[in-house]
N, C-alpha and C positions, 0 to 999 in steps of 0.2 A: 348528391347522395354518394357515399363511398361504399365500396364493396369490400368483402373479406379479403380479396386479393390485394386491394390497395393497402389495407392495414398491414398485411404480411410484408409488403414491399418496403414499408417504412422501418422494419426491424433490421438493425445492422447485422452484417455477417460476422460470425465469431472468428477470432484469430485462430490459426492452427495451434494445437496444444503440443507441448513437449511431453515426452514420456514422464510419468510420475516416478519418483525415486523408489527403488526397491525398499521394502520395509527395513532391512538390515543396513541400508545406506541412508536412511532418513534420520539425520542428526537431531532434528527438532523432536521427533518421537523418542529416539534413544536417550536423549538428555532430559526428557520430561518425567514427571512422577509416574506416568503410565509405563515408562520403559525401565523403571527401577529394577524389576525382577530380572530382566535381561542383563542389566549391568552387574547385578550380584552374581548371576550365573557365569558371566564372562570372567569375573574375578576368581571364580572357582576353576573353570575349565581351562582357561588359557595358561595359568601357572602349572596346572596338572600336566598339560601337554608338554610344556617345556621341561619340567622335571623328568618326565619319562624320556623325552628325546635326549636329554643330557645325561641319562642313566644315573640319576641321584636316588639313592635308596633311603638315606636318613641324614639327620643333621645334628650338630651341636650348636645350640643357640646362645649367643652372647647378648646380654642386656647391660646397659650402663649409660652414664651421662653423655649427652650430646652437646653440652654447652661450652666445652673447651675445645680449642683446636690449636695445632702447632703453627706458630708464625714461621719459625725456623727450627726444624727438627734438630739440627746440629746444636743450636744454642739452648734448646728446650724452653724458649720463651713461649708463653701461652697467651691466648686472647680469649676473653669471655664473650660468648655470643648473646645476641639479644633475646633469643628464644630457642626452644628445643628444635634442632634441625635447621635453624635459620642460617643463611649466609651473611646476614647483617650483624655487625659487631654491636655489643652493648654500649651504652653511653660511656664517654671517656672517664667520668668520675667513678664508674663502677669497675673499671678495668684494674687488674693487678698492678701494683706499684712497680715501676721500672727501677733498676739499680740507681740510675741517675737521680730519680725523685727521692729515693730513700736517702741517698748520700747528701742531697741538698736540703733535706727536711721538708720538701714540698708534699710528700705523700700524706694523704688523709688516713684516718684510722681504718676506714672501710677498704682503702686501697692496700694498706698493709695486711689486713686480714685476707683480702683476696690474693695477695702475693703468696702468703703462707699456704693458702688452699691450692694455689696454682702449682706449687712445688709438689704437694701431695698428689694432685690429680695427674701431674706429669708421670709420677711413679706408677699410677694405676694404668695409664695409657701404655707405658712400656711393658708392664706386666701382662696386660691383655694381648699385646702384640706377640710377646714371647710365648705365652700359653697357646695362642692360636697356631703359632709356628710349630710348637712341640706336637700338638694334636694332629695337625695336618701331615707332618713328617711321619708320624706313626700310622695314621689311617691310610696313607697312600701305599703302605707296604702290605696292607691286608689283602688276602686273596679274594677273588670274586669278579663277577662281570659288571658290577655296578659300583659307583663311588659311595663309600661308607663314611658316616660321621663327618659330613662336610660342614665347615664353619659357616654359620649363618648369622647375620646381624640385621638391624633395622635400616642399614644402608646409608646412614648419615655420618656426621663427623664424630669427634670424640672417641669414646670407647668403641663405638661401632666401627669407625674407621680403623682403629688399632687392631680389632679382630680380623677384619677383612685384609688388612695390610700384612699381618703375620702369616695368614694362610697364603696370600699371594706370594710373599717372599719365600715360602717353603715350596712353591711351585704347584700348588693345588688349586682346584676350583673353589670358589667361595661365593656365597649368596648374599644379596642385599634386598630386603623387603622394605622398600621405601613407602612413604605415605604422602599423598598430596595435601599440602597445608596452605592456609590463606596467605602466607608470606613466602618470599622466594627461598627456595632450598634446592640443593642438588645432591645426587648420590656421590659418595666418595669414589675416587678413581681406582680403588683396589678391587672392586667387585668384578667378577668375571662378566664380561659384557652380555653373554648369553644367559646369565642368571641374575640380571639386573631387572627388578620388578618395581612397579609403582602402583599403589592401591588408592582408591577413593574411600573405601569403607574400612574403618578401623577393625570391625569384627571379622572381615574376610582376611585381613592381614594377620590378625591374631590366630585365625584358624590355621593358616599356613605355618605360623610359628609352632603351634602345638602339634599339628598333624604329623610332621616329619621328625620332630625332635625326639632324640633318645637321651639327650643330656642338656642341662641348662646351667649357664654360668652367669651369676648376677654380680656385676661390678658396681661400685658406688654410683648412685644416680638420684634422680628426683621423682616427681610424680609419675612419669611414664614408666620408669623402672620399677617403682613400687607396684603400680597397677599390673604390669606384666608378670612380675614375680608372684604376687598373691593370686592372680588368676590361675596360673599353672600349678601353684601349690594347692589351691582349692580343688582343681581337677584331680590331682594326685590323692589328696586327702579323701575325696568322696568316691574314689575308685572309678572315675569316669574315663580314665586313660586305660586303654587295653594293653598297656605296656608299662614296664618299669622305667622310670626316668631318674637319672642321677642328677641331683641338684647341688651345685657348689655356690655358696655365698662368699664372694671374695672381698677381703678387707674387714676382718672381724671388728677392729677398733671403730671404723666408720659406722658399720651397721649396728653395733651394739649401743652406739650413742644415738642413732636415729630411731631405733625401735627395740624394745625389750621383748623379744620373742619368748623368752623363758617366763616372763611375767604372765603372758597369755595362758601358758599351761598352769602356772601357779594359781591363777584366778579361775581356772576351769573353762576359759573361753575356747581353748583347744585341748585335745587329749595330750597327755605327756608323750604318748607314742608318736604324735604328730611332729615332735622335734626331731624324729629320726628321718623325716622326709628330706632333710638337707644336711649338709656339712659345711663348716667354715674352712677357708684356706687363706693363707697370708703370703704364700710364695707361688710363683708359676709352677715350680717343681711339685709342691704338695698338691696343688689343684690338678695337675696332669696325672699324678699317681691315683688320686681319687676317681677321676673321670675314666682313666684307662681301666682300672680294676672294675669299676661299676659297669662299663660298657662291655668288657670282656665277659664278666659273669652273667650279665642279663641278655646280651644280644649277639654273642659270637659262639658258634658251635665249634669247639675245639676238636671234637671227635670227627667232624665231617672231613672227607678226603680233600686235601689241599690241591689247588691247581695253580700253576704258575702262569697260566694264560692271562695276558694283560687285558685291561678294560679296553674295548674297541675305541679308537680315536674318533671314528665317524659317529654322527648322531644316530640314535635308535630310530627305526622306521616308524612312520605314523600308522594310525589304525588302518587306513586304507591299504597301505603297502603290506602291513603285517597280516591282515585278515584276508586280503585278496578277494577272491570271487564271492565270499560271503557278504560283501558289501557292494551294492550296485554302484558302479562308478558313474559320476556325473561330470558335466563340464562346469568347472568352477563351482 
């Protein structure tokens, strides 16, 4: 006959437990569907903190094709990428024809077409680079304690790289809002490291494009460029933006072949006045003039007293430092 004590003696002793992970360090939870709300909030709050710290007041957003990149900038040879933002090249048969293939007669019709397009896209790359340089050189001379009209792109190659590159070469800060994609992709090297972002959610990335933008420049591009352009035009059309945004569509020949915006007005799909939401430009100088005049009229107070005091080089203080005793300090 066994006793209760004998039954208990047969139960093995438990092993010592380690501390459970803190909720905000529990990757299984954070990466689960139940943690989605926290991930969304993080993609709002973390960029906000960085923009404040780096004293960014507003931006000029550049959109355009990501599928071309420079093999050798000096020679202006281009390579077509496999997908938007990808680091992988498209198949050889889809690449632009090289001079050697053209001269030998080996180039296919597709490769000859790609070669002609590559020359055109190289021109847009250089135009975006020059325009970003002009804008940054101008905006850096504006008075104030924060950076105005900072060039912002999607952070990838192609036109995005050109925009960041032009701002970088002008000596200014420049922003890259990259997106995590299923294939390998990297931010371009011209983004200011402290303003290099990577998003999981497309809608949070779009939020930051729209939230800080005071102007938009749309260079030739594909599905992503069309999506971003029409989303912001719709926000402007429906008066959902609490600010006036200057929109320049660069490359009238390209865009008027891609979509007939005037036909939309002729058919009543949009109001005739909606055509005033944007302007076309075909040179960096014309685009710069439109943007400078629009930004000056809508977002610069020329009557305000000017100050020559430079923007502080050190980052702005965080909320704890700025608000001090109003926030109870904690350890970590």
